[in-house]
C-alpha positions in Angstrom: 8.6 28.9 -6.7 9.7 25.6 -5.8 10.2 22.5 -7.9 7.5 20.3 -5.7 4.7 23.3 -6.2 5.5 23.7 -9.7 4.9 20.3 -10.3 1.2 20.6 -9.0 0.4 24.1 -10.4 -1.4 24.8 -14.1 1.4 26.8 -15.3 2.8 24.9 -18.1 5.7 23.0 -15.8 8.1 21.7 -18.2 9.6 19.4 -14.8 6.6 17.0 -14.8 8.3 13.8 -16.0 9.4 15.4 -19.0 6.2 16.0 -20.4 5.4 20.0 -20.5 1.8 20.7 -19.1 1.7 17.1 -17.1 0.5 18.5 -13.8 -1.5 16.6 -11.1 -3.8 20.0 -10.4 -5.1 18.8 -14.4 -6.5 15.4 -13.6 -7.9 16.3 -10.4 -9.5 19.8 -12.1 -10.7 17.5 -15.1 -12.2 14.6 -12.5 -14.2 17.9 -10.5 -15.6 18.2 -14.2 -16.7 14.3 -14.7 -14.8 13.1 -17.0 -14.0 9.7 -15.3 -11.2 8.0 -16.9 -8.4 10.4 -14.8 -8.1 8.1 -11.7 -4.8 6.1 -13.8 -3.3 9.5 -14.4 -3.7 10.8 -10.7 -2.1 7.1 -9.5 0.5 6.8 -11.5 1.4 10.8 -10.9 1.3 10.6 -7.3 3.3 6.7 -7.3 6.2 8.6 -9.0 6.8 11.5 -5.8 9.7 10.9 -4.5 10.0 13.6 -1.7 7.9 14.0 1.4 7.3 17.2 0.6 6.2 16.7 -3.0 3.7 14.0 -0.9 2.3 16.4 1.5 1.5 18.9 -1.6 -0.1 16.1 -3.3 -2.5 15.1 -0.6 -3.8 18.5 -0.2 -4.1 18.6 -4.1 -6.5 15.5 -4.2 -8.7 16.8 -0.8 -9.2 20.1 -2.1 -11.4 21.8 -4.7 -9.7 23.4 -7.4 -10.7 27.3 -5.9 -9.5 26.3 -2.6 -6.1 25.1 -4.3 -6.0 28.4 -6.1 -6.5 30.3 -3.1 -4.2 28.5 -0.8 -1.5 27.6 -2.9 -1.3 30.8 -5.7 -2.6 33.5 -4.2 
């Protein structure tokens, strides 16, 4: 799995800015469940992305449901 995809997955990545489990998909999933206080987490996570591929994956993560993400990227 590429580094960009790892940071977006819920696989317990340890490459997410040094914090185990710190993923973009997690706050998106929390937002889907109705948690209101995750937008800052999402915004700061996206702001730290440097590569075009990471930014493209983030855009996909933010514009798909968790189920769509799993079917598309995790099989």
